[in-house]
C-alpha positions in Angstrom: 0.0 0.0 -0.2 1.5 3.1 -1.0 1.9 5.8 1.8 -0.5 8.8 2.1 2.2 12.2 1.2 -0.5 14.2 3.0 0.7 12.5 6.4 4.4 13.3 5.5 3.5 17.2 5.4 6.6 20.0 6.9 5.1 22.5 10.0 4.4 25.9 8.8 6.3 27.1 12.5 8.3 25.6 14.9 10.2 26.4 18.2 13.8 26.1 17.2 16.3 25.5 19.8 19.2 28.3 20.2 22.6 26.6 20.9 25.4 28.1 22.6 28.5 28.9 21.0 30.1 25.7 21.9 26.9 23.6 20.4 24.9 23.1 23.9 22.2 23.8 24.5 21.5 27.4 25.8 19.6 27.2 28.8 17.2 30.3 30.2 18.0 30.9 34.2 14.9 28.8 34.9 17.0 25.9 32.6 14.5 25.9 29.9 15.6 25.7 26.5 16.4 28.8 24.5 14.3 29.0 21.3 13.7 30.5 18.5 9.8 30.2 16.9 10.1 30.5 12.9 8.4 29.8 9.7 9.1 27.2 7.5 10.7 26.7 4.0 6.6 24.8 3.5 5.2 28.9 4.5 4.2 31.6 2.3 5.6 33.4 4.7 9.4 32.1 4.1 9.1 32.2 0.8 8.7 35.4 0.0 11.2 36.5 2.5 13.3 33.9 0.3 12.6 35.2 -3.2 13.1 38.5 -1.7 16.9 38.0 -0.5 17.4 35.9 -3.8 15.9 39.1 -5.9 18.5 41.0 -4.4 21.2 38.9 -4.7 20.9 39.1 -8.5 20.8 42.5 -8.5 23.9 42.7 -6.7 25.9 40.7 -8.8 24.2 42.2 -12.4 24.8 45.7 -10.6 28.5 44.9 -10.6 28.9 43.6 -13.8 28.4 39.9 -13.0 31.1 39.9 -10.5 29.8 37.2 -7.5 31.8 39.3 -5.0 29.6 41.6 -4.6 27.5 39.5 -3.0 30.4 37.6 -0.7 29.1 39.8 2.4 25.8 39.3 2.4 25.0 39.8 5.9 22.1 42.4 5.9 19.9 40.5 3.4 20.7 37.3 6.2 19.3 39.8 9.2 16.3 41.1 7.1 15.5 37.7 5.8 16.0 35.9 9.2 13.6 38.9 11.0 11.0 37.8 8.1 11.1 34.7 9.1 11.4 34.2 12.8 8.5 35.5 14.8 10.1 35.8 18.2 13.2 34.5 20.4 12.0 32.7 23.3 13.6 32.9 26.7 16.1 35.3 25.1 16.5 39.0 24.9 18.5 42.1 24.7 16.9 45.1 27.7 15.0 47.8 26.5 15.5 46.7 22.5 11.8 47.1 21.0 12.8 44.7 18.2 14.3 41.8 20.1 14.5 39.6 17.0 16.4 42.3 15.0 18.2 43.3 17.9 19.7 40.0 18.3 20.1 39.1 15.2 22.3 42.4 14.2 24.2 42.3 17.3 27.9 41.4 15.8 28.9 39.9 19.1 26.0 37.2 19.0 26.4 36.5 15.4 26.8 32.3 16.0 23.0 32.9 16.5 22.5 34.4 13.6 24.5 32.1 11.9 22.7 28.9 13.5 19.4 29.6 12.6 20.9 31.2 9.0 21.2 27.0 8.7 18.2 25.6 10.6 16.0 28.1 8.9 16.5 26.0 5.6 16.7 22.8 7.0 13.3 20.6 6.8 14.3 18.4 9.1 13.8 21.4 11.9 10.0 21.3 11.4 8.7 17.8 10.6 5.5 17.1 12.6 7.3 16.2 15.6 9.2 19.9 15.6 6.2 21.5 15.7 5.6 21.9 19.5 5.1 26.0 19.3 5.0 27.6 22.5 1.6 28.5 24.2 1.8 32.7 23.6 1.8 31.1 20.1 -1.4 31.5 18.5 -2.3 29.4 15.5 -3.5 31.8 13.3 -0.9 34.5 13.8 1.7 35.5 11.3 4.7 37.6 11.7 
């Protein structure tokens, strides 16, 4: 009997664990795992953000005579993409910052978080049915 493909669909949103620089799980003051609630590649939000990033990359290459060096440092574009696909951080904050997601991703000394979340955002494995445990503060129909 064939497998029903609809039983294999990806979650649209998931809480992705954040790791310390050494790869160990980041924990809050109550020993709870720190996570980032992110939209998956299966979501329209992710697809639009990814398409925007690709368009910016292609435009930069075109404007610089086809030189790929023009996009060697795409940190700003990565930050824009991650801000679009990250709903919030859970258990992680920078005090007195109105936009926590942008503040965390934009801080060069927290670049390891940006780098790991960039990898995690495109990894379908993070959005399996087993990983869709969304924190209680997340409503099912709220968008980024």
